[in-house]
C-alpha positions in Angstrom: 17.6 -79.2 -12.7 16.5 -81.1 -15.7 16.9 -80.2 -19.3 18.8 -77.0 -18.3 15.8 -75.8 -16.3 15.1 -75.5 -12.6 12.9 -78.3 -11.3 12.7 -77.3 -7.7 14.4 -74.9 -5.3 15.4 -76.0 -1.8 17.5 -74.4 0.9 21.0 -75.6 1.6 22.2 -77.2 -1.7 21.7 -77.0 -5.4 21.4 -80.4 -7.1 22.2 -81.3 -10.7 19.7 -84.1 -11.1 21.0 -84.8 -14.6 24.6 -85.6 -13.5 23.9 -86.5 -9.8 26.3 -83.8 -8.5 25.6 -81.7 -5.5 26.9 -78.2 -5.3 26.8 -76.7 -1.8 25.9 -73.0 -2.0 24.5 -72.7 1.5 26.9 -69.8 2.3 26.0 -67.9 -0.8 23.2 -65.6 -2.0 21.7 -66.7 -5.3 20.2 -64.4 -7.9 19.3 -64.8 -11.6 21.9 -64.0 -14.2 22.3 -60.2 -14.8 21.2 -58.4 -18.0 22.7 -55.1 -19.3 20.1 -53.4 -21.3 22.3 -50.9 -23.1 25.9 -51.3 -24.2 28.2 -50.5 -27.1 30.5 -53.4 -27.5 32.8 -51.8 -30.1 34.0 -49.3 -27.5 35.9 -49.7 -24.2 35.5 -47.3 -21.3 38.9 -45.8 -21.9 39.4 -42.2 -21.1 42.4 -41.9 -23.4 41.2 -39.8 -26.5 43.7 -41.6 -28.8 42.4 -45.0 -27.8 38.8 -44.0 -28.3 39.6 -42.5 -31.7 41.2 -45.7 -32.8 38.2 -47.7 -31.6 35.8 -45.5 -33.5 37.7 -46.0 -36.8 38.7 -49.7 -36.3 38.2 -52.2 -39.0 36.2 -55.4 -38.2 39.5 -57.3 -37.9 40.5 -54.9 -35.1 37.1 -54.6 -33.5 36.3 -58.3 -33.3 38.8 -59.1 -30.6 37.7 -56.1 -28.6 34.1 -57.2 -28.8 35.1 -60.7 -27.6 37.0 -59.1 -24.7 34.1 -57.0 -23.7 31.7 -60.0 -23.8 34.1 -62.1 -21.7 34.4 -59.3 -19.1 30.6 -59.0 -19.0 30.2 -62.8 -18.4 32.8 -62.7 -15.6 30.7 -60.2 -13.8 27.6 -62.3 -14.1 26.0 -60.7 -17.1 24.3 -63.5 -19.1 22.6 -61.3 -21.7 23.0 -57.8 -23.1 21.6 -55.4 -25.7 23.9 -53.5 -28.0 22.8 -50.0 -29.0 24.7 -49.8 -32.3 27.9 -48.8 -33.9 28.7 -46.9 -37.0 30.2 -49.9 -38.9 27.8 -52.5 -37.5 30.7 -54.5 -36.1 28.7 -55.9 -33.1 26.0 -57.2 -35.4 28.5 -58.8 -37.7 30.3 -60.4 -34.8 27.0 -61.9 -33.6 26.2 -63.3 -37.1 29.6 -64.8 -37.6 30.1 -66.2 -34.1 29.8 -70.0 -34.1 27.4 -71.2 -31.4 29.1 -73.2 -28.7 32.7 -72.2 -29.5 33.0 -69.7 -26.7 31.3 -68.8 -23.4 29.6 -65.4 -24.0 26.5 -63.7 -22.8 23.4 -63.9 -25.1 23.7 -60.9 -27.3 21.0 -58.7 -29.0 22.3 -56.3 -31.6 20.8 -53.3 -33.5 23.6 -53.0 -36.1 23.6 -49.3 -37.0 21.4 -46.9 -35.2 19.4 -44.3 -37.2 20.0 -40.6 -36.7 19.0 -37.5 -38.7 21.5 -36.2 -41.3 24.0 -33.9 -39.8 22.8 -34.6 -36.2 24.3 -36.5 -33.3 24.6 -40.2 -33.7 27.5 -40.7 -36.3 29.4 -42.8 -33.7 26.7 -45.3 -33.3 24.9 -45.3 -36.7 23.9 -43.6 -39.9 21.3 -41.3 -41.4 18.4 -42.8 -43.4 19.2 -44.0 -46.9 19.2 -41.4 -49.7 15.7 -40.6 -50.9 14.3 -42.8 -48.2 12.3 -41.7 -45.1 13.2 -43.1 -41.7 10.4 -45.6 -42.0 11.5 -46.7 -45.4 15.0 -47.1 -44.2 13.9 -49.2 -41.2 11.9 -51.4 -43.7 15.0 -51.8 -45.8 16.9 -52.4 -42.5 19.9 -54.6 -41.7 19.9 -58.3 -42.1 19.9 -60.2 -38.8 19.3 -57.1 -36.6 17.5 -58.0 -33.3 15.9 -54.6 -32.7 15.9 -51.0 -34.1 17.7 -48.1 -32.4 16.6 -44.5 -33.2 18.4 -41.4 -32.0 15.8 -38.7 -31.3 17.8 -36.1 -29.5 21.4 -34.9 -29.0 23.7 -35.5 -26.0 23.3 -33.8 -22.6 25.4 -30.7 -22.2 27.9 -30.8 -19.4 28.0 -27.0 -19.3 24.5 -25.7 -20.0 22.4 -27.5 -17.3 19.2 -29.1 -18.7 19.7 -27.7 -22.2 17.3 -29.5 -24.6 18.3 -30.2 -28.2 15.8 -30.0 -31.1 14.2 -33.4 -32.0 15.9 -35.2 -34.9 12.8 -36.7 -36.5 9.2 -35.3 -36.8 6.7 -37.2 -34.6 4.7 -38.6 -37.6 7.9 -39.9 -39.2 8.9 -41.5 -35.8 5.5 -43.2 -35.5 5.7 -44.6 -39.0 9.2 -46.0 -38.3 8.2 -47.7 -35.1 5.1 -49.1 -36.8 7.3 -50.4 -39.6 9.7 -52.0 -37.1 6.8 -53.7 -35.3 5.5 -55.1 -38.5 8.9 -56.7 -39.0 8.7 -58.2 -35.5 11.4 -55.8 -34.1 11.3 -53.8 -30.9 12.5 -50.2 -31.0 14.8 -48.5 -28.5 14.8 -44.7 -28.7 17.6 -42.4 -27.4 15.9 -39.3 -26.2 16.7 -36.5 -23.6 14.6 -33.5 -22.8 10.9 -33.0 -22.5 9.9 -32.7 -26.2 12.1 -35.5 -27.6 11.1 -37.9 -24.8 7.4 -37.0 -25.3 7.7 -37.8 -29.0 9.5 -41.1 -28.2 6.7 -42.1 -25.9 3.9 -41.1 -28.4 5.6 -43.0 -31.1 4.9 -46.3 -29.3 8.6 -47.2 -28.7 9.4 -50.3 -26.7 12.0 -48.7 -24.4 13.2 -45.2 -23.7 17.0 -44.8 -23.4 18.6 -42.2 -21.1 15.7 -39.8 -20.6 17.6 -37.1 -18.9 15.6 -34.0 -18.1 12.3 -35.6 -19.3 10.2 -34.1 -16.6 7.4 -35.4 -14.4 4.7 -35.5 -17.1 6.8 -37.8 -19.3 7.5 -40.0 -16.3 3.7 -40.3 -15.7 3.3 -41.2 -19.4 5.9 -43.9 -19.2 4.1 -45.4 -16.2 0.7 -45.2 -17.9 1.9 -46.7 -21.2 4.2 -49.3 -19.4 7.2 -48.3 -21.5 10.4 -49.4 -19.8 13.0 -46.7 -19.0 16.8 -47.3 -19.2 18.2 -44.3 -17.3 21.9 -45.0 -17.8 22.6 -42.9 -14.7 26.1 -44.1 -14.1 27.4 -42.4 -17.2 27.2 -39.1 -15.5 29.0 -40.3 -12.4 31.7 -41.7 -14.7 32.1 -38.4 -16.4 32.3 -36.6 -13.0 35.0 -39.0 -11.9 37.1 -38.9 -15.0 36.9 -35.3 -16.1 39.3 -32.8 -14.5 38.1 -32.2 -11.0 36.7 -28.7 -10.4 36.2 -28.2 -14.1 32.8 -26.9 -15.4 32.3 -30.2 -17.2 32.9 -32.3 -14.1 30.6 -30.1 -12.0 28.0 -30.2 -14.8 28.1 -34.0 -14.9 27.6 -34.1 -11.2 24.5 -31.9 -11.5 23.1 -34.1 -14.3 23.7 -37.1 -12.1 21.8 -35.6 -9.2 18.9 -34.6 -11.4 18.7 -38.1 -12.9 18.7 -39.6 -9.5 15.7 -37.3 -8.6 13.9 -38.5 -11.7 14.5 -42.2 -10.7 13.0 -41.5 -7.3 9.9 -40.1 -9.0 9.8 -43.0 -11.4 9.8 -45.5 -8.5 6.9 -43.7 -6.9 5.0 -43.5 -10.2 5.5 -47.2 -11.0 7.8 -46.8 -14.0 9.5 -50.0 -15.1 13.2 -49.2 -14.7 15.8 -51.3 -16.6 19.5 -51.5 -15.8 21.5 -50.4 -18.8 24.9 -49.0 -18.4 25.9 -47.5 -21.8 29.1 -49.5 -21.3 31.8 -48.3 -23.7 31.1 -44.7 -22.8 34.0 -42.8 -21.3 34.7 -44.3 -17.8 32.0 -46.9 -18.2 33.6 -50.4 -18.3 31.9 -53.5 -19.6 30.8 -55.9 -16.9 31.6 -53.9 -13.8 29.3 -51.0 -14.7 26.1 -53.0 -14.0 27.1 -53.1 -10.3 27.6 -49.3 -10.4 24.3 -48.8 -12.0 22.5 -50.9 -9.4 24.3 -49.0 -6.7 22.9 -45.7 -8.0 19.4 -47.2 -8.2 19.6 -48.1 -4.5 20.9 -44.5 -3.8 17.8 -43.2 -5.6 15.5 -45.2 -3.3 14.9 -48.5 -5.0 14.9 -51.5 -2.6 17.5 -54.2 -3.2 14.8 -56.5 -4.7 13.7 -53.8 -7.0 17.3 -53.1 -8.2 17.9 -56.8 -8.7 14.7 -57.2 -10.8 15.7 -54.2 -12.9 19.0 -56.0 -13.7 17.4 -59.5 -14.2 13.8 -60.3 -15.0 12.8 -56.8 -16.2 15.8 -56.6 -18.5 15.2 -60.1 -19.8 11.7 -59.1 -20.7 12.9 -56.1 -22.7 15.4 -58.3 -24.6 12.7 -60.8 -25.3 14.6 -63.7 -23.7 11.5 -65.8 -23.2 9.1 -66.8 -20.5 10.6 -67.0 -17.0 14.0 -65.7 -18.1 15.7 -63.7 -15.4 13.8 -65.6 -12.6 14.6 -68.3 -10.1 11.5 -70.4 -10.0 10.6 -74.0 -11.0 10.5 -74.1 -14.8 12.9 -71.1 -15.4 16.3 -71.6 -17.0 19.0 -72.7 -14.6 20.9 -69.5 -15.2 22.0 -67.9 -12.0 24.9 -66.4 -9.9 26.0 -67.4 -6.5 27.9 -64.7 -4.5 29.5 -65.4 -1.1 27.7 -62.7 0.8 24.5 -62.0 2.6 22.0 -59.9 0.7 23.1 -56.6 2.3 26.6 -57.2 0.9 25.4 -58.3 -2.5 26.7 -55.4 -4.6 30.3 -55.6 -3.3 30.3 -59.4 -3.8 29.1 -59.1 -7.3 32.5 -57.9 -8.3 33.7 -61.5 -8.1 30.8 -64.0 -8.3 31.5 -67.4 -6.6 29.7 -69.4 -9.3 27.9 -68.6 -12.6 25.7 -71.1 -14.3 24.1 -70.7 -17.7 21.3 -73.1 -18.5 22.7 -75.5 -16.0 26.3 -75.4 -17.2 29.0 -73.9 -15.0 31.1 -71.0 -16.4 34.8 -71.3 -15.8 35.8 -68.2 -13.8 39.4 -66.9 -13.4 41.2 -68.6 -10.6 38.8 -71.5 -10.5 40.1 -75.0 -10.6 36.7 -76.4 -11.5 36.5 -77.2 -15.2 33.4 -77.2 -17.3 31.9 -80.6 -17.7 30.9 -82.2 -21.0 
């Protein structure tokens, strides 16, 4: 490497040309640093209702250490960048603004601040309704200082009892289009939470930059995603987490399992149609833990028919592109950032080994991992 970038790739060893050190990774599989395209840093994956309630009402003084903990857990699992989907008090965005560069090893973080939802509709946990006497577009224009992207909630949650039930769209299509256009004029991408055929169709027609969740969207919407090259973040592991944590045999647990199976079917169709699939975990959701959930999401993509290379790209270069991390980010080629993982396993054992990466490098600098005697140089 030179200047924190890869100069050349050779089999056998990785050489730090700047320091003259040689790191033997000949028994490891190397892959680019992972990207989680959808998280909520202010929440943990706790299934304890009292814990979740405290986190939802936490002050910034209480939330800050929790966010730091979740970032650290993400990095330990090889996640070098992530995209936060919002919280009702904008704690994650504030944490990013106040964090001093270089003081701590954390993933690169993109934050929306508060997501936008219609008055009286789902979304209170992750955001707020438009400002009084302001349209959605006007509110986006007014926006939040320092936000990296805009998050809009266009549908409700998936029912765990009424299979495939679709909620009414939160914003009219024309209002959604104006909001997306306004965000783009500000140089901000837009991620839209949408489930069901109509809300997803409207999200696609609005010109959004990524579709989040997309449960029960249907084949026609999958075709449109492929045609318009809009990335899809299916967050499929959320439903497996619900199925695991809810009382076994309950209607809710069984409903979550049915939703999971349907989403896996949609992912199979998406692969065949050429949809760009992005790994995003919705970490912070019940049973979805920061860091380890990326491996679970990748496992489900493989179960849905993606090849290992496709699943890795969904969690690396494809995610890096959605986050706008720059040219060649998420790749291992000459000229790309020297940001990568080494896992002691052959490719077929990659997912299991990702639980404890052997080495993590970010822009040529080693990350100190738990149990490692190696110390960061410089």
